N, C-alpha and C positions, 0 to 999 in steps of 0.2 A: 183626246186632242194632244197635239205636240207639246203644248205648254204643260199639260198635266203629266205627260211622260217625263218631261225634263225635271219637274218637281219630284216625281217619284224616284227618278234616277239620282237626283241630288240628295234626296233623303236617304236612299240606300247607300250612296257613297259616304255620306256623313256617318251612317250607322256602322258600316264596315270600317271606316277610318277610325272611329272611336273604339271599335272592337279590337282593331289591330294595335292601337296605342295601349289599350288596357292589357292586351296579351303581352306586349313588350314590357310594360311596367311590371306585370306579374312575373315574367321571366327574370327580369333584373332583380326584383325583390327576392324571388326564390333562390337565385344564384348567390346573392349577398348572404342570405340566411344560411344556405348550405355551406358556403365558404367559411362563414364564421363558426359554424358547428364543427366542420372538419379541422379548422385551425385550433379551436378550443380543445378538441379531442387529441390532436397532435401535441399541443402544449402540455396537456395533462399527462399524456403518455411519456413525454420526455421528462417531465418533472418526476413522475413515478419511477422511471428507469434510473434517473439521476439519484433519487432518494434511495432506491434499492442498492445501487452501486456504492453510494456513500456508506450505507449500513453494512454492506459486505466488507468493505475496506476496514471499517471500524471494528467489525467482528474479528477479522484476520489480525489486525494490530493488537487487539485485546488478547486474543488467543496466544499469539507469539510472546508478547511481553509477560503474560501470566506464566507460560511454560518456562521461559528463561529465568524469571525470578524464582520460580519453584526449584529449578535446577541449582541456582546459586545458593538457595537456602537448604539444600539437601545435605545429608550427613556425608555422602561420598565427596561432594565438592569441598566441604569444610575439612574433612579428614586429610585430603591431599593438599589443597592450596593454603590451608591455614596451619596445619600441624606437621605435615610430612613433605612439604615442598622441596626440602633440601635432600630428599632421598635420591639415590643414584642408581643407574643401571636397571636391573630386573625389578628391583623394588619400586622404583619410580614408575616403570611401565605398568606394574600390577596395580599400584595405587591410583594412577591416572586413568586406567582403562575404564572403570565404571562411569566416569565423567564423559569420556569419549564415546562409550556405548550409548549413554543417554542421549547425547547429541545426534548420534547416527539414527537412533530410534525416532527422535523428534523430527529430524529431516525427512525420514521415511513416512512418518504419519501425517506430516504437514507438507504437502506437495508444493505449497507456495514458498517454503523456505529454500532458497537457492544456495546458501552457504552459511557457515558459522565459524566463529573464531573465539578462542580463549587466549588472551594475551596477558599473562601475569607479570608482575614485577619480578617475582621469584618462582621458579618451577617450570614445568613443561608447557610450551605453547601447543594448543590443539587447534588445527584448522581442517576444514572439510576438503580442501583441494590437495592434490598430490604434492604440490610445491609447498614447502613449509615457510615459516616466518622466522627470521634470524633473531637471536637473543638481542636484547636492548630495544626491541620494538615497542615495549611498554612506554619507555621515555619519549620515543618519537610520537606515539599516539597522544601521550599526555601533553605534549607541546602544541598540539593542534587546537584550533578554536573550540572544537567540540570537547576535547580532552580538558582544556582549561575551564570550560563552562561546567564540567562535571566534578571538578575538584572540590572536595568537601570532607568533613570529618565523618561522613556517613555515606552509604551507598546511594547513588543517584542514577537516573536513567533518562534517556531522551530518544526521540526519533530524528534521524538525519537523512539528508538526500544522498550523501556519498561519504566515503572514507578514502580520500585520495592516497593517504600514506600506505594503507594496506594494499590498495589497488596497485600502487607502484611496486611494492615489495613482491607482489604475486604476479606481476606483469599482466594485469587484466584491466579492462575498462569498466567504467561505472555504468555502461549500458547493459551489464549483466543483471542488474537489479534495479528496482524502482525506489526503494528506501530501505533503511536499516535501523534496527533497534540496537541502541548502544547503552550498555550498563557498565558503570564504573563501580566495581565492588571494593569495599573497604573492610578488610578482616583485621583481626587483632595483630597478626604477624605478616600480613601480605596485602597487596593491592593488585588490581588488574582490570582488564576490560573483557566483557562478555558481549559478543556482537552477533546478530543474526540478520542476514539479508533477505528481503522479500522479493521474489521473482517479479519481473515486469510483464510476464505473460500469464 
């Protein structure tokens, strides 16, 4: 009968309606769960990459500081900058060459070092750029906030974001490097700065 058909139609409509609603709910729940899973994986990947980058930077900083301190403590460095800094001409060239060669080798072996500087109170200044640094630059560096913070009766070092005094003297910008290791050395007869720039690329 017509009434029975209507009841069957209504029952079918309710069944399909409930099915559609359940399918929509299942779809929404599945989307939310998948979205959360993707977000979690993304966050974990970012954290992992960030941690890895942080570790890499730390390793680079440790390697550079270690090598610069090693150079500062070497016999070649002490022989020239502590004992023979007042040598002139060919003798000064011969005595300072091992230090210069060590810095050249260091820059070649550590591609992330973009520049280096030895700025002593007495003796030859050594820089990696073609343009040199004038005499008296030690006092200019010493007067900077970084220089003042490193003043002590013993050798001290730190990491800095820039060294404007050297950049100005060498006519360069601080966009050439990301950060710098600065060591203020204190020897028996001489003082100075030993600096290395870390490339920003």
